[in-house]
C-alpha positions in Angstrom: 112.8 116.6 107.0 110.6 119.7 106.3 107.1 120.5 107.7 105.2 119.8 104.4 107.3 116.1 104.4 106.2 114.9 107.7 102.6 116.3 106.9 102.6 114.0 104.0 103.9 111.2 105.8 101.2 111.6 108.3 98.4 111.8 105.6 99.8 108.8 103.8 100.1 106.7 107.2 96.6 107.6 108.2 95.1 106.5 104.6 97.1 103.3 104.4 96.1 102.4 107.9 92.5 102.9 106.8 93.0 100.9 103.8 94.5 98.1 105.5 91.6 97.9 107.7 89.4 97.6 104.6 91.5 95.0 102.8 91.4 92.9 106.2 87.7 93.3 106.1 87.3 92.0 102.7 89.7 89.2 103.5 87.5 88.1 106.6 84.5 88.3 104.4 85.4 85.9 102.1 86.5 83.5 104.9 83.2 84.2 106.9 81.5 83.1 103.7 83.6 79.9 103.0 82.9 79.1 107.2 79.2 79.3 106.2 79.5 77.0 103.1 81.2 74.3 105.3 78.6 74.6 108.0 75.9 74.1 105.8 77.5 71.0 104.3 75.8 68.6 106.4 72.5 70.1 105.6 73.2 69.9 101.9 74.1 65.9 102.3 70.8 65.4 104.1 68.8 67.0 101.2 70.6 65.0 98.5 70.0 61.8 100.4 66.3 62.7 100.5 66.5 63.0 96.9 68.1 60.0 96.6 65.9 57.6 98.5 63.3 59.3 96.6 64.7 58.1 93.2 64.6 61.7 92.1 67.9 61.8 89.9 67.1 65.2 88.3 66.5 67.0 91.6 70.0 65.8 92.9 71.5 67.0 89.4 69.7 70.3 89.6 70.8 70.6 93.6 74.3 69.6 92.5 74.5 72.6 90.0 73.2 74.8 92.5 75.8 74.0 94.7 78.4 74.3 92.3 77.8 77.8 91.4 77.2 78.6 95.2 80.7 77.5 96.0 82.3 78.8 92.9 81.4 82.3 94.4 83.3 81.7 97.8 86.0 79.2 97.0 89.6 80.9 96.6 90.3 80.9 93.1 93.7 81.4 93.3 96.5 79.3 95.4 100.1 80.9 95.1 101.7 79.0 97.8 101.9 82.2 100.3 99.2 82.7 102.4 98.7 86.5 102.7 99.1 86.8 99.2 96.3 84.2 98.5 94.0 86.1 100.9 94.4 89.5 99.6 94.6 88.6 95.9 91.4 86.1 96.5 89.6 88.8 98.3 90.5 91.4 95.4 89.5 89.1 92.9 85.9 88.5 94.3 85.6 92.4 94.3 86.8 92.7 90.8 84.3 90.0 89.6 81.2 91.4 91.4 82.1 94.6 89.4 82.1 92.4 85.9 85.8 92.8 85.8 87.8 90.0 84.4 90.9 88.6 86.3 93.5 86.8 84.5 96.1 85.4 87.1 99.3 83.4 86.9 100.6 84.0 90.3 103.3 81.9 92.2 105.2 82.8 95.4 106.9 79.1 96.4 109.1 80.8 98.9 109.0 82.6 102.1 109.4 86.3 101.8 111.2 88.8 103.9 108.8 91.8 103.1 106.3 92.2 106.0 102.8 90.9 105.3 101.3 94.3 106.1 103.7 95.8 103.5 103.0 92.9 100.8 99.5 93.7 101.6 99.6 97.3 100.9 101.5 96.9 97.9 99.1 94.4 96.3 95.9 95.9 97.8 97.1 99.3 96.3 97.8 97.7 93.1 94.3 95.9 92.9 92.4 98.6 93.9 93.9 101.3 91.3 93.4 98.7 88.6 89.7 97.8 89.6 89.2 101.7 89.6 90.6 102.4 86.1 88.5 99.4 84.7 85.2 100.9 85.9 85.7 103.6 83.1 85.3 100.7 80.6 81.9 98.9 79.6 81.7 95.6 81.6 82.6 93.2 78.7 85.8 95.0 78.3 87.1 95.3 81.9 90.1 93.0 82.4 92.9 92.9 84.8 96.0 90.9 84.4 98.4 89.8 87.3 101.5 88.1 86.8 103.8 87.1 89.8 106.7 84.5 90.2 110.3 84.7 91.7 112.8 86.0 89.4 116.0 84.8 90.9 116.0 85.8 94.4 113.5 88.4 93.9 109.6 88.4 93.7 108.2 89.9 90.6 104.8 91.3 90.5 103.2 92.6 87.0 99.7 94.4 87.0 98.0 95.3 83.9 94.6 96.9 83.4 92.9 97.8 80.5 91.8 101.4 80.2 89.5 104.1 78.8 92.3 106.4 78.7 95.1 107.2 76.1 98.6 107.1 76.8 99.3 109.0 80.0 102.2 111.6 80.0 104.7 111.8 83.1 105.2 114.9 85.1 108.7 115.3 86.5 109.4 111.6 85.5 105.7 110.3 87.1 102.7 109.5 86.2 100.0 112.1 87.8 97.0 110.3 89.4 93.9 111.3 87.5 91.4 109.3 89.7 91.6 111.6 93.0 93.5 111.9 96.1 93.1 108.1 97.5 94.7 106.8 94.3 97.5 109.4 94.3 98.5 108.5 98.3 98.2 104.5 97.2 100.8 105.0 94.6 103.0 107.1 96.9 102.8 104.0 99.6 103.5 101.6 97.0 106.8 103.7 95.9 107.9 104.3 99.7 107.4 100.2 100.4 109.8 99.4 97.3 112.1 102.1 97.9 112.7 101.2 101.3 113.0 97.4 100.6 115.5 98.0 98.1 113.1 97.0 95.0 112.7 98.1 91.8 109.4 99.7 90.3 108.4 100.7 87.1 105.1 102.0 85.5 104.3 102.2 81.7 101.3 103.6 79.7 99.6 102.6 76.5 96.8 103.5 74.4 93.9 101.5 76.5 96.6 99.8 78.7 98.3 100.4 82.3 101.4 98.4 83.3 103.1 98.5 86.8 106.1 96.0 87.4 107.8 95.5 90.8 110.9 93.6 92.2 111.2 93.0 95.6 113.9 91.3 97.6 112.9 87.5 98.8 
C-alpha cells in the first residue's frame, strides 16, 4: 500500500468516525424526545380529565389536536423490522423534514443481517446525508428523497433517489465526481469501500433532475 493510500485511508477513517458519532447523536436526540413525551403522558391525562370534569369538550378536542401534532414530531415514522435501520432512517427523516424535504419511504428488512451495524449505519447515513445536501439546492416545495429497501433473494437491496437542481452528471474515470465538497466525497468512498469488502454490488445513475444510488448487500 502506497503512502498516499495509507494517508487517504486515515482521512476516511477519521471522517467516518466523526460522522458515526453525529449519527448516534441524532438517534439519541430522537429517542430522548420520545422519552420526554412519555414522561409527560400522565400530566396530559390529568389535564384532559380536568377538562372532562368541567364538561369542556372543545378544550379536550383542541388539546388532543395539539398532542397529535406534538407526537407526530417525535414518533418513529418508519418500522423496517431492523432496529438499527429504524433508528438511523427515522433520525434522518426527522432531519430532512426539518429542512422542508419530503421523504417517501418503502423499507422492509425482515431478517437479521450479517453486515455489522456500524457499517450499515455508515452506508445509510452517508446516503441520506448526501441526498439531503443535494436536495437543499432546490426550492422547499420541490425537495424530495425516495428510499426503498427490501430483500432480493438473500441480499438486501437499498435504493436512494433524490431530486436535484443539477443536470445529468458526467463520470470521470468511471465514477461520479463529488461536486459538494470534501466531506461528501469521503462519504462516497466510505460507501464504496464497505460494499466492496462485503462482496456487494453498487450502481449510481444520474439523470436531469434526479440522482439514484442502488446497493445490494449479502444477508
